LODRENTOR-778147 format. One record per residue: residue number from 1; residue in one letter; z negated, y negated, x negated of N, C-alpha, C in turn. Coordinates in Angstrom, 3 decimals. Atoms other than C-alpha are relative to their C-alpha. Example, Ala and Ser with C-alpha at 12.3 -4.5 7.8 and 13.67 -1.06 7.14 Angstrom:
<nodes>
+-----+----+----------+----------+----------+----------+----------+----------+----------+----------+----------+
|   i | aa |     n_up |  n_north |   n_east |    ca_up | ca_north |  ca_east |     c_up |  c_north |   c_east |
+-----+----+----------+----------+----------+----------+----------+----------+----------+----------+----------+
|   1 |  a |    0.000 |    1.190 |   -0.890 |   -7.800 |    4.500 |  -12.300 |    0.000 |   -1.200 |   -0.900 |
|   2 |  s |    0.060 |    1.190 |    0.820 |   -7.140 |    1.060 |  -13.670 |   -0.730 |   -1.090 |    0.770 |
+-----+----+----------+----------+----------+----------+----------+----------+----------+----------+----------+
</nodes>
This chain:
<nodes>
+-----+----+----------+----------+----------+----------+----------+----------+----------+----------+----------+
|   i | aa |     n_up |  n_north |   n_east |    ca_up | ca_north |  ca_east |     c_up |  c_north |   c_east |
+-----+----+----------+----------+----------+----------+----------+----------+----------+----------+----------+
|   1 |  m |    0.090 |   -1.175 |   -0.514 |   71.015 |  -25.201 |   42.013 |   -1.148 |    0.847 |   -0.741 |
|   2 |  k |    0.894 |   -1.080 |    0.887 |   69.099 |  -22.284 |   41.185 |    0.286 |    1.193 |   -0.717 |
|   3 |  a |   -0.546 |   -1.457 |    0.825 |   69.365 |  -19.389 |   38.768 |   -0.129 |    1.060 |    0.751 |
|   4 |  p |    0.356 |   -1.198 |   -0.694 |   69.738 |  -16.174 |   40.239 |   -1.071 |    0.815 |   -0.636 |
|   5 |  p |    1.378 |   -1.465 |    0.666 |   66.901 |  -13.490 |   39.916 |    0.210 |    0.825 |   -0.873 |
|   6 |  r |    0.149 |   -1.128 |    0.923 |   66.339 |  -11.572 |   37.056 |    0.060 |    1.384 |    0.560 |
|   7 |  p |    0.058 |   -1.515 |   -0.283 |   67.335 |   -8.045 |   37.663 |   -1.494 |    0.540 |   -0.363 |
|   8 |  l |    1.529 |   -0.815 |    0.573 |   63.803 |   -6.138 |   37.675 |    0.309 |    1.215 |   -0.678 |
|   9 |  l |   -0.494 |   -1.089 |    0.743 |   63.599 |   -3.591 |   35.219 |   -0.666 |    1.474 |    0.641 |
|  10 |  p |    0.470 |   -1.210 |   -0.431 |   63.119 |   -0.035 |   36.347 |   -1.544 |    0.207 |   -0.600 |
|  11 |  h |    1.302 |   -0.472 |    0.268 |   59.510 |    0.995 |   36.454 |   -0.112 |    1.133 |   -0.893 |
|  12 |  r |    0.214 |   -1.272 |    0.984 |   58.454 |    3.101 |   33.667 |   -1.622 |    0.596 |    0.103 |
|  13 |  p |    1.166 |   -0.621 |   -0.308 |   55.728 |    5.691 |   34.141 |   -0.809 |    0.051 |   -1.166 |
|  14 |  a |    0.632 |    0.047 |    1.400 |   52.853 |    5.626 |   31.866 |    0.416 |    1.306 |   -0.601 |
|  15 |  r |   -0.262 |   -1.235 |    0.862 |   53.183 |    8.302 |   28.987 |   -0.618 |    0.924 |    0.489 |
|  16 |  q |    0.723 |   -0.900 |   -0.181 |   52.065 |   11.350 |   29.511 |    0.372 |    1.167 |   -0.817 |
|  17 |  g |    0.064 |   -1.382 |    1.250 |   51.284 |   14.623 |   27.435 |   -0.875 |   -0.421 |   -0.510 |
|  18 |  w |    0.661 |   -0.153 |    0.869 |   49.713 |   15.280 |   24.514 |   -0.316 |   -1.258 |   -0.818 |
|  19 |  f |    0.078 |    1.332 |    0.442 |   50.537 |   12.043 |   22.820 |   -0.904 |   -1.057 |    0.428 |
|  20 |  a |    0.428 |    1.048 |   -0.483 |   48.788 |    9.731 |   24.980 |   -1.542 |    0.785 |    0.248 |
|  21 |  r |    1.303 |   -0.365 |   -0.037 |   45.719 |   11.933 |   25.278 |   -1.016 |   -0.161 |   -1.174 |
|  22 |  s |    0.709 |    0.329 |    1.425 |   45.177 |   12.107 |   21.360 |   -0.370 |   -1.289 |   -0.179 |
|  23 |  r |    0.290 |    1.035 |    0.198 |   45.420 |    8.734 |   21.323 |   -1.354 |   -0.730 |    0.434 |
|  24 |  a |    1.416 |    0.495 |   -0.352 |   42.361 |    7.968 |   23.571 |   -0.965 |    1.001 |   -0.697 |
|  25 |  c |    0.784 |   -0.780 |    0.782 |   40.686 |   10.918 |   21.876 |   -0.394 |   -0.608 |   -1.414 |
|  26 |  g |    0.511 |    0.783 |    1.270 |   40.922 |    9.142 |   18.592 |   -0.421 |   -1.162 |    0.195 |
|  27 |  a |    1.390 |    1.280 |   -0.377 |   39.169 |    5.945 |   20.025 |   -0.873 |    0.279 |    0.435 |
|  28 |  f |    1.327 |   -0.353 |   -0.185 |   36.558 |    7.595 |   21.314 |   -0.435 |    0.485 |   -1.365 |
|  29 |  l |    0.547 |   -0.458 |    1.052 |   36.101 |    9.188 |   18.134 |   -0.331 |   -1.066 |   -1.201 |
|  30 |  f |    0.192 |    1.085 |    0.966 |   36.150 |    6.199 |   16.187 |   -1.265 |   -0.733 |    0.021 |
|  31 |  e |    1.716 |    0.671 |   -0.546 |   33.347 |    4.485 |   18.560 |   -0.830 |    1.007 |   -0.294 |
|  32 |  a |    0.935 |   -1.105 |    0.474 |   31.508 |    7.696 |   18.015 |   -0.785 |   -0.219 |   -1.471 |
|  33 |  l |    0.033 |    0.102 |    1.569 |   31.504 |    7.292 |   14.186 |   -0.392 |   -1.525 |   -0.029 |
|  34 |  v |    0.467 |    1.442 |    0.489 |   30.918 |    3.533 |   14.485 |   -1.509 |    0.340 |    0.517 |
|  35 |  a |    1.644 |    0.018 |   -0.377 |   27.705 |    4.284 |   16.471 |   -1.083 |    0.833 |   -0.582 |
|  36 |  i |    0.715 |   -0.790 |    1.131 |   26.710 |    6.779 |   14.142 |   -0.472 |   -0.533 |   -1.238 |
|  37 |  l |    0.459 |    0.977 |    1.238 |   26.672 |    4.431 |   11.275 |   -0.914 |   -1.044 |    0.262 |
|  38 |  v |    0.648 |    0.775 |   -0.470 |   25.007 |    1.815 |   13.096 |   -1.521 |    0.573 |    0.375 |
|  39 |  f |    1.180 |   -0.406 |   -0.461 |   22.331 |    4.001 |   14.251 |   -0.412 |    0.516 |   -1.451 |
|  40 |  s |    0.395 |   -0.178 |    1.235 |   22.093 |    5.643 |   10.616 |   -0.544 |   -1.464 |   -0.898 |
|  41 |  i |    0.282 |    1.170 |    0.582 |   21.474 |    2.087 |    9.076 |   -1.347 |   -0.322 |    0.553 |
|  42 |  g |    1.123 |    0.440 |   -0.437 |   18.940 |    1.233 |   11.572 |   -1.075 |    1.197 |   -0.506 |
|  43 |  a |    1.237 |   -0.782 |    0.696 |   17.008 |    4.458 |   10.575 |   -0.486 |    0.051 |   -1.034 |
|  44 |  a |   -0.365 |    0.461 |    1.350 |   17.498 |    3.821 |    7.090 |   -1.094 |   -0.954 |   -0.348 |
|  45 |  g |    0.655 |    1.349 |    0.008 |   15.616 |    0.667 |    7.356 |   -1.334 |    0.108 |    0.758 |
|  46 |  l |    1.330 |   -0.443 |   -0.401 |   12.840 |    2.078 |    9.732 |   -0.741 |    0.954 |   -1.052 |
|  47 |  f |    0.690 |   -1.090 |    0.859 |   12.141 |    4.961 |    7.340 |   -0.527 |   -1.276 |   -1.326 |
|  48 |  a |    0.344 |    0.948 |    1.136 |   12.118 |    2.357 |    4.154 |   -1.558 |   -0.633 |    0.822 |
|  49 |  l |    1.412 |    0.702 |   -0.594 |    9.520 |    0.273 |    6.417 |   -1.038 |    0.855 |    0.289 |
|  50 |  l |    1.016 |   -0.832 |   -0.092 |    7.550 |    3.063 |    7.208 |   -0.748 |    0.636 |   -1.365 |
|  51 |  g |    0.251 |   -0.038 |    1.590 |    7.246 |    4.094 |    3.404 |   -0.559 |   -0.923 |   -0.376 |
|  52 |  t |    0.990 |    1.097 |    0.501 |    6.048 |    0.756 |    2.455 |   -1.285 |    0.040 |    0.780 |
|  53 |  a |    1.083 |    0.198 |   -1.108 |    3.642 |    0.829 |    5.411 |   -1.137 |    1.041 |   -0.548 |
|  54 |  l |    0.755 |   -1.177 |    0.700 |    2.177 |    3.932 |    4.103 |   -0.567 |    0.009 |   -1.126 |
|  55 |  r |    0.414 |    0.319 |    1.623 |    1.804 |    2.872 |    0.418 |   -0.931 |   -0.932 |    0.004 |
|  56 |  e |    0.742 |    1.168 |    0.136 |    0.152 |   -0.212 |    1.297 |   -1.309 |    0.122 |    0.847 |
|  57 |  s |    1.109 |   -0.437 |   -0.714 |   -2.231 |    1.415 |    3.878 |   -0.774 |    0.909 |   -1.127 |
|  58 |  g |    0.663 |   -0.763 |    0.692 |   -3.160 |    3.839 |    1.132 |   -0.548 |   -0.839 |   -1.096 |
|  59 |  n |    0.520 |    0.837 |    1.167 |   -3.684 |    1.065 |   -1.522 |   -1.280 |   -0.902 |    0.453 |
|  60 |  a |    0.969 |    0.788 |   -0.646 |   -5.792 |   -0.940 |    1.233 |   -1.376 |    1.079 |   -0.235 |
|  61 |  h |    1.111 |   -1.166 |   -0.460 |   -8.007 |    2.594 |    1.797 |   -0.419 |   -0.167 |   -1.523 |
|  62 |  w |    0.284 |   -0.026 |    1.536 |   -8.436 |    2.638 |   -2.378 |   -0.624 |   -1.067 |   -0.286 |
|  63 |  r |    0.451 |    1.524 |    0.455 |   -9.313 |   -1.209 |   -2.454 |   -1.573 |    0.382 |    0.781 |
|  64 |  s |    1.184 |   -0.249 |   -0.680 |  -11.983 |   -0.452 |    0.252 |   -1.314 |    0.717 |   -0.769 |
|  65 |  e |    0.896 |   -0.709 |    0.798 |  -13.401 |    2.355 |   -1.308 |   -0.574 |   -0.738 |   -1.498 |
|  66 |  a |    0.466 |    0.581 |    1.339 |  -13.891 |    0.496 |   -4.951 |   -0.775 |   -0.981 |    0.312 |
|  67 |  f |    0.788 |    1.049 |   -0.548 |  -15.278 |   -2.476 |   -3.002 |   -1.208 |    0.540 |    0.175 |
|  68 |  n |    1.025 |   -0.623 |   -0.361 |  -17.686 |   -0.339 |   -1.373 |   -1.000 |    0.393 |   -1.087 |
|  69 |  v |    0.656 |   -0.440 |    1.195 |  -18.691 |    1.229 |   -4.955 |   -0.613 |   -1.165 |   -0.492 |
|  70 |  a |    0.641 |    0.905 |    0.761 |  -19.246 |   -1.775 |   -6.439 |   -1.259 |   -0.575 |    0.680 |
|  71 |  a |    1.219 |    0.459 |   -0.846 |  -21.274 |   -3.519 |   -3.576 |   -1.455 |    0.692 |    0.091 |
|  72 |  t |    1.319 |   -0.842 |   -0.316 |  -23.679 |   -0.329 |   -3.236 |   -0.831 |   -0.090 |   -1.467 |
|  73 |  t |    0.446 |    0.283 |    1.478 |  -24.222 |   -0.747 |   -7.087 |   -0.739 |   -1.083 |   -0.126 |
|  74 |  l |    0.623 |    1.290 |    0.185 |  -25.049 |   -4.400 |   -6.974 |   -1.120 |   -0.011 |    0.877 |
|  75 |  s |    0.942 |   -0.026 |   -0.879 |  -27.328 |   -3.686 |   -3.786 |   -1.167 |    0.777 |   -0.587 |
|  76 |  q |    0.911 |   -0.700 |    0.507 |  -29.127 |   -1.240 |   -5.636 |   -0.833 |   -0.433 |   -1.374 |
|  77 |  m |    0.736 |    0.566 |    1.097 |  -29.723 |   -3.229 |   -8.834 |   -0.812 |   -0.960 |    0.681 |
|  78 |  a |    0.557 |    1.122 |   -0.637 |  -30.981 |   -5.973 |   -6.353 |   -1.469 |    0.687 |    0.515 |
|  79 |  t |    1.214 |   -0.808 |   -0.078 |  -34.037 |   -3.387 |   -5.823 |   -0.737 |    0.121 |   -1.303 |
|  80 |  e |    0.791 |   -0.344 |    1.194 |  -34.749 |   -3.013 |   -9.313 |   -0.388 |   -1.084 |   -0.918 |
|  81 |  d |    0.636 |    0.777 |    0.979 |  -36.433 |   -4.952 |  -12.150 |    1.127 |   -0.572 |   -0.725 |
|  82 |  p |   -1.400 |    0.719 |    0.499 |  -33.707 |   -7.621 |  -13.424 |   -0.397 |    0.488 |   -1.981 |
|  83 |  v |    0.083 |   -0.048 |    1.388 |  -35.484 |   -7.052 |  -16.981 |    0.652 |    1.191 |   -0.451 |
|  84 |  t |   -0.977 |   -1.282 |    0.758 |  -34.293 |   -3.255 |  -17.412 |    1.224 |    0.136 |    0.575 |
|  85 |  l |   -1.322 |   -0.341 |   -0.330 |  -31.074 |   -3.492 |  -15.729 |    0.979 |    0.328 |   -0.941 |
|  86 |  g |   -0.934 |   -0.462 |    1.183 |  -29.424 |   -3.729 |  -19.024 |   -0.095 |    1.474 |   -0.722 |
|  87 |  d |    0.422 |   -1.341 |    0.794 |  -30.934 |   -0.516 |  -20.089 |    0.647 |    1.051 |    0.943 |
|  88 |  r |   -0.212 |   -1.135 |   -1.334 |  -30.450 |    1.383 |  -16.684 |    1.538 |    0.014 |   -0.124 |
|  89 |  y |   -1.758 |    0.221 |   -0.353 |  -26.525 |    0.225 |  -16.502 |    0.809 |   -0.171 |   -1.213 |
|  90 |  d |   -1.001 |    0.197 |    1.212 |  -25.390 |    0.526 |  -19.973 |    0.733 |    1.281 |   -0.345 |
|  91 |  a |   -0.719 |   -1.443 |    0.010 |  -22.464 |    2.739 |  -20.303 |   -0.013 |    0.609 |   -1.238 |
|  92 |  r |    0.144 |   -0.728 |    1.323 |  -23.018 |    3.502 |  -24.059 |   -1.097 |    0.958 |   -0.163 |
|  93 |  t |    1.074 |   -1.042 |   -0.010 |  -26.224 |    4.939 |  -23.427 |   -0.166 |    1.088 |    1.203 |
|  94 |  s |   -0.315 |   -0.825 |   -1.272 |  -25.147 |    6.619 |  -20.305 |   -1.313 |   -0.374 |    0.873 |
|  95 |  g |    0.885 |    0.266 |   -0.821 |  -28.298 |    4.760 |  -18.181 |    0.002 |    0.873 |    1.131 |
|  96 |  p |    0.124 |   -0.747 |   -1.168 |  -29.323 |    6.576 |  -15.069 |    0.684 |   -0.742 |    1.125 |
|  97 |  g |   -0.756 |    1.068 |   -0.741 |  -27.922 |    3.486 |  -13.038 |    1.261 |    0.246 |   -0.106 |
|  98 |  f |   -1.828 |   -0.184 |    0.064 |  -24.247 |    3.793 |  -14.715 |    0.390 |    1.512 |    0.206 |
|  99 |  r |   -0.312 |   -1.223 |   -0.179 |  -24.714 |    7.542 |  -14.380 |    0.469 |    0.139 |    1.608 |
| 100 |  r |    0.200 |    0.179 |   -1.352 |  -24.930 |    6.980 |  -10.537 |    1.170 |   -0.575 |    0.459 |
| 101 |  l |   -1.460 |    0.479 |   -0.295 |  -22.188 |    4.498 |  -10.339 |    1.040 |    0.883 |   -0.436 |
| 102 |  l |   -1.017 |   -0.602 |    0.016 |  -20.087 |    6.648 |  -12.125 |    0.574 |    0.975 |    0.564 |
| 103 |  a |    0.327 |   -1.204 |   -0.937 |  -20.573 |    9.661 |  -10.037 |    0.520 |   -0.457 |    1.315 |
| 104 |  s |   -0.739 |    0.496 |   -1.019 |  -19.505 |    7.324 |   -7.156 |    1.555 |   -0.208 |   -0.034 |
| 105 |  a |   -1.126 |    0.333 |    0.195 |  -16.526 |    5.814 |   -8.672 |    0.932 |    1.008 |   -0.603 |
| 106 |  v |   -0.841 |   -1.044 |    0.622 |  -14.851 |    9.384 |   -9.990 |    0.787 |    0.335 |    1.731 |
| 107 |  r |   -0.790 |   -0.161 |   -1.318 |  -13.945 |    9.631 |   -6.044 |    1.257 |   -0.725 |    0.054 |
| 108 |  l |   -1.431 |    0.624 |   -0.256 |  -11.173 |    7.145 |   -6.654 |    1.007 |    0.683 |   -0.930 |
| 109 |  p |   -0.946 |   -0.931 |    0.813 |   -7.983 |    8.355 |   -8.108 |    0.270 |   -0.705 |   -1.489 |
| 110 |  g |   -0.244 |    0.194 |    1.402 |   -7.313 |    8.313 |  -11.800 |   -1.423 |   -0.971 |   -0.505 |
| 111 |  v |    1.360 |    0.606 |    0.823 |  -11.046 |    7.569 |  -12.806 |   -1.004 |    1.279 |   -0.289 |
| 112 |  t |    1.087 |   -0.912 |    0.825 |  -13.152 |    9.725 |  -15.232 |   -1.030 |   -0.525 |   -0.689 |
| 113 |  a |    1.131 |    0.395 |    1.118 |  -15.748 |    9.484 |  -17.793 |    0.718 |   -0.922 |   -1.119 |
| 114 |  s |   -0.601 |    0.499 |    1.255 |  -13.384 |    8.187 |  -20.281 |    1.332 |   -0.780 |    0.293 |
| 115 |  t |   -1.309 |    0.569 |   -0.216 |  -10.443 |    7.216 |  -18.408 |   -0.564 |   -1.088 |    1.305 |
| 116 |  n |    0.011 |    0.775 |   -1.162 |  -10.742 |    3.843 |  -16.001 |   -1.856 |   -0.107 |    0.414 |
| 117 |  a |    1.837 |    0.153 |   -0.582 |  -14.973 |    3.949 |  -16.092 |   -0.112 |   -1.568 |    0.358 |
| 118 |  p |    0.166 |    1.391 |   -0.410 |  -16.182 |    1.093 |  -14.152 |   -0.996 |   -0.607 |   -1.384 |
| 119 |  l |    0.470 |    0.624 |    0.759 |  -18.001 |   -1.721 |  -16.063 |   -1.025 |   -0.677 |    0.628 |
| 120 |  v |    1.440 |    0.881 |   -0.529 |  -21.432 |   -3.608 |  -15.584 |   -0.084 |   -1.006 |   -0.881 |
| 121 |  s |    0.364 |    1.245 |    0.773 |  -21.911 |   -6.953 |  -16.994 |   -1.081 |   -0.851 |    0.354 |
| 122 |  i |    1.609 |    0.428 |   -0.506 |  -25.374 |   -8.347 |  -17.104 |   -0.086 |   -0.975 |   -0.781 |
| 123 |  g |    0.447 |    1.083 |    0.885 |  -26.079 |  -11.793 |  -18.475 |   -1.051 |   -0.665 |    0.782 |
| 124 |  p |    0.864 |    0.884 |   -0.689 |  -28.609 |  -14.725 |  -17.853 |    0.479 |   -0.338 |    1.308 |
| 125 |  g |   -0.153 |    0.702 |   -1.816 |  -29.140 |  -15.924 |  -14.114 |   -0.346 |   -1.511 |   -0.184 |
| 126 |  p |    0.228 |    1.561 |    0.138 |  -29.845 |  -19.343 |  -13.114 |   -1.200 |   -0.419 |    0.295 |
| 127 |  s |    1.077 |    0.271 |    0.384 |  -33.276 |  -19.068 |  -13.220 |   -0.488 |    1.170 |   -1.038 |
| 128 |  g |    0.784 |   -1.071 |    0.796 |  -35.784 |  -17.295 |  -15.803 |    0.137 |    1.549 |    0.146 |
| 129 |  g |    0.187 |   -1.068 |   -0.273 |  -36.550 |  -14.321 |  -13.817 |    1.264 |    0.756 |    0.413 |
| 130 |  s |   -0.977 |   -0.680 |   -0.260 |  -33.021 |  -13.302 |  -13.121 |    1.390 |    0.223 |   -0.554 |
| 131 |  r |   -1.072 |   -0.338 |    0.413 |  -29.791 |  -12.030 |  -13.884 |    1.360 |   -0.283 |    0.614 |
| 132 |  r |   -1.250 |    0.352 |   -0.940 |  -26.169 |  -12.712 |  -13.198 |    0.890 |    1.414 |   -0.408 |
| 133 |  v |   -0.620 |   -1.333 |   -0.046 |  -24.503 |   -9.102 |  -12.519 |    1.497 |   -0.111 |    0.543 |
| 134 |  a |   -1.597 |   -0.349 |   -0.499 |  -20.621 |   -8.351 |  -12.341 |    0.088 |    1.378 |   -0.190 |
| 135 |  v |   -0.569 |   -1.320 |   -0.011 |  -19.786 |   -4.754 |  -11.310 |    1.538 |    0.052 |    0.048 |
| 136 |  t |   -1.295 |   -0.223 |   -0.327 |  -16.181 |   -3.815 |  -11.773 |    0.502 |    1.590 |   -0.056 |
| 137 |  v |   -0.583 |   -1.541 |   -0.389 |  -14.543 |   -0.421 |  -10.491 |    1.234 |   -0.202 |   -0.122 |
| 138 |  f |   -1.470 |   -0.275 |    0.179 |  -11.077 |    0.560 |  -11.580 |    0.417 |    1.315 |    0.873 |
| 139 |  w |   -0.687 |   -1.114 |   -0.498 |   -8.663 |    2.950 |  -10.023 |    1.241 |   -0.113 |   -0.255 |
| 140 |  q |   -1.411 |   -0.159 |    0.717 |   -4.998 |    4.060 |  -10.780 |    0.617 |    1.003 |    0.882 |
| 141 |  s |   -0.868 |   -1.227 |   -0.569 |   -2.668 |    6.083 |   -8.334 |    1.040 |    0.184 |   -0.795 |
| 142 |  q |   -0.801 |   -0.382 |    0.776 |   -0.216 |    8.029 |   -9.901 |    1.416 |   -0.954 |    0.095 |
| 143 |  t |   -1.187 |    0.797 |    0.295 |    2.617 |    5.417 |   -9.271 |   -0.242 |   -1.481 |   -0.518 |
| 144 |  d |    0.574 |    1.287 |    0.596 |    0.690 |    2.604 |  -10.587 |    0.003 |    0.366 |   -1.454 |
| 145 |  s |   -0.268 |    0.232 |    1.795 |    1.850 |    1.401 |  -14.210 |   -1.540 |   -0.448 |   -0.424 |
| 146 |  s |    1.319 |    0.462 |    0.675 |   -1.730 |   -0.132 |  -14.873 |   -1.081 |    0.064 |    1.045 |
| 147 |  p |    1.103 |    0.103 |   -0.868 |   -5.013 |    0.070 |  -13.290 |   -0.526 |   -1.127 |    0.779 |
| 148 |  r |    0.698 |    1.013 |   -1.408 |   -6.346 |   -1.785 |  -10.032 |   -1.124 |   -0.340 |   -0.202 |
| 149 |  r |    1.179 |    0.396 |    0.038 |   -9.488 |   -3.454 |  -10.181 |   -0.749 |   -0.844 |    1.460 |
| 150 |  q |    0.481 |    0.742 |   -1.124 |  -12.017 |   -4.622 |   -7.687 |   -1.419 |   -0.334 |   -0.479 |
| 151 |  s |    1.250 |    0.569 |    0.487 |  -15.254 |   -7.119 |   -8.639 |   -0.884 |   -0.190 |    1.111 |
| 152 |  v |    1.316 |    0.366 |   -0.662 |  -18.544 |   -7.775 |   -7.133 |   -0.828 |   -0.810 |   -0.856 |
| 153 |  t |    0.866 |    1.135 |    1.371 |  -20.676 |  -10.620 |   -9.007 |   -1.041 |   -0.322 |    1.228 |
| 154 |  g |    1.248 |    0.640 |   -0.805 |  -24.427 |  -11.687 |   -7.757 |   -0.864 |   -0.153 |   -0.838 |
| 155 |  a |    1.111 |    0.210 |    0.751 |  -27.419 |  -12.900 |   -9.080 |   -1.315 |    0.750 |    0.456 |
| 156 |  v |    0.921 |   -0.885 |   -0.205 |  -30.082 |  -10.145 |   -9.286 |   -1.587 |   -0.643 |   -0.305 |
| 157 |  s |    1.356 |    0.392 |    0.596 |  -33.885 |  -11.552 |   -9.187 |   -1.132 |    0.818 |    0.325 |
| 158 |  q |    1.543 |   -0.184 |   -0.501 |  -37.551 |  -10.544 |   -8.883 |    0.164 |    0.576 |    1.485 |
| 159 |  p |    0.327 |   -0.409 |   -1.249 |  -37.966 |   -8.246 |   -5.945 |   -1.154 |   -0.158 |    0.510 |
+-----+----+----------+----------+----------+----------+----------+----------+----------+----------+----------+
</nodes>
């Protein structure tokens, strides 16, 4: 035999009034706060990435400037007599070539005549009439703990 059907419970109408509305508004507020939190974390990451990109872009700019100063000096040395290079680019006697190099290098941050001045190293070259030359340029931004450097090396022979 079949079991008698269960009596149906009377239908309850949905809650109405201020309690039901405040509960729905609370859920919406919570969702909005979560969305703001997710957006804030993404924006903070984006700003950190932009800051790093700007800093590295500045470093690349100064590295390029330092290379240009060193390469220009080496090019000028290639047009001069290799025998007199030591006198012209000596930092102690402040030869005319070194003064020109220093005037170009002071455009870089943290470079003065006494701080982070460029170095020129001149030694014997592969042949008798040539010289091996290394030009090193330094710079130091305010956030760097130690100076950065860029070197260019080449052999200078009789023009």
